[in-house]
C-alpha positions in Angstrom: 0.0 -0.1 0.0 1.3 3.5 -0.8 1.6 5.9 2.0 -0.6 8.9 1.7 1.6 12.2 2.1 0.2 14.2 5.0 -0.2 18.0 4.5 1.0 20.4 7.1 -1.5 22.4 8.7 -1.2 25.8 7.6 0.3 28.5 9.9 -0.7 32.1 9.6 1.8 33.3 11.7 4.3 31.8 9.2 6.6 34.7 7.9 6.0 35.7 4.5 9.0 36.3 2.2 8.5 40.0 1.5 11.9 40.5 -0.7 10.3 37.9 -3.0 6.7 39.7 -2.9 8.5 42.8 -3.9 10.1 41.6 -7.0 6.9 40.6 -8.3 5.6 43.8 -9.1 9.0 44.7 -11.0 8.7 41.7 -13.0 5.1 42.2 -13.9 5.8 45.9 -14.7 8.0 44.7 -17.5 5.3 42.3 -18.3 3.0 45.1 -18.7 4.8 47.2 -20.8 5.8 43.9 -23.1 2.1 43.6 -23.7 1.5 47.3 -24.3 4.3 46.9 -26.9 2.7 43.7 -28.5 -0.9 45.4 -28.7 0.5 48.5 -30.2 2.6 46.2 -32.8 -0.8 44.5 -33.7 -2.7 48.0 -33.8 0.3 49.5 -36.0 0.2 46.5 -38.2 -3.2 46.4 -38.8 -3.7 50.0 -39.2 -6.0 50.6 -36.4 -7.0 54.1 -35.3 -5.3 55.6 -32.2 -8.5 55.0 -30.4 -7.6 51.6 -29.7 -4.4 52.3 -28.1 -6.3 53.1 -24.5 -8.2 49.9 -24.5 -5.1 47.9 -25.3 -3.4 49.6 -22.6 -6.2 48.9 -20.0 -6.3 45.1 -21.5 -2.5 44.9 -20.5 -3.0 46.2 -17.1 -5.5 43.6 -16.5 -3.5 40.8 -17.7 -0.2 42.1 -15.6 -2.1 42.8 -12.7 -4.1 39.7 -12.4 -1.0 37.7 -12.9 1.0 39.9 -10.2 -1.6 39.2 -7.6 -1.7 35.7 -8.5 1.9 35.1 -8.2 2.2 37.1 -5.1 -0.6 35.1 -3.3 1.1 31.9 -4.4 4.5 33.2 -2.8 2.6 34.0 0.5 0.6 31.2 0.7 -2.4 32.9 2.4 -4.3 36.3 2.6 -4.5 36.5 -1.3 -6.5 39.8 -1.5 -4.0 41.6 0.8 -0.9 40.3 -0.7 -2.3 40.6 -4.3 -3.5 44.4 -3.3 -0.2 45.2 -2.0 1.7 43.9 -5.1 -0.8 45.4 -7.3 -0.4 48.8 -5.7 3.3 48.9 -6.1 3.0 48.0 -9.8 0.3 50.2 -10.6 2.3 53.1 -9.0 5.5 52.3 -11.0 3.3 51.7 -14.3 1.7 55.0 -13.9 4.8 57.1 -12.9 6.7 55.7 -15.8 3.5 56.4 -18.1 3.1 59.7 -16.7 7.1 60.6 -17.3 7.1 59.4 -20.9 4.1 61.2 -21.9 5.1 64.3 -20.0 1.6 65.1 -19.3 1.7 64.6 -15.6 -0.3 62.0 -13.7 -3.6 62.3 -15.5 -6.9 60.5 -15.6 -5.5 57.7 -17.6 -2.7 57.1 -15.2 -5.1 56.9 -12.5 -7.4 54.4 -14.1 -4.3 52.4 -14.8 -3.9 52.3 -11.3 -7.1 51.4 -10.2 -7.5 48.7 -12.9 -4.2 47.0 -11.9 -4.9 46.8 -8.2 -8.6 45.4 -8.8 -7.4 42.7 -10.8 -4.3 42.0 -8.8 -6.9 41.8 -5.7 -9.0 39.3 -7.9 -5.9 37.2 -8.8 -5.0 36.9 -5.1 -8.2 36.0 -4.5 -8.4 33.4 -7.2 -4.8 31.7 -6.2 -5.9 31.7 -2.2 -9.0 30.0 -3.0 -7.2 27.3 -5.6 -7.4 23.9 -3.9 -4.7 21.4 -4.7 -6.1 18.2 -6.1 -5.1 15.2 -3.9 -5.2 11.7 -5.8 -5.9 8.8 -3.6 
């Protein structure tokens, strides 16, 4: 007979590797700008109007924010909304600051909208990861 692996009980007081969680937003800031570049290339090749750039930027924020929260919650192991929101807010601030510096228009409505989209979807990604159950085969 095969022995079943016993799972350790989850310890809420276990320390969270904050250094790893702080690197996740930096990585997904790069992912955000890579997806923006990919969407911009698609729009340029398809000769789409410039009206499509803002929705593509928001879609990039949704994608990078969701996975940023998902990975942060995976590293933390618990409190998905807390760690997802924390990493999403860091990513949102970094992306908004870079965009406002590149556009030289200051911190406008588009940057604020991007910040909130990234934070909301990173919280959703953290919640999804925290509620994901491991499948146990018997």
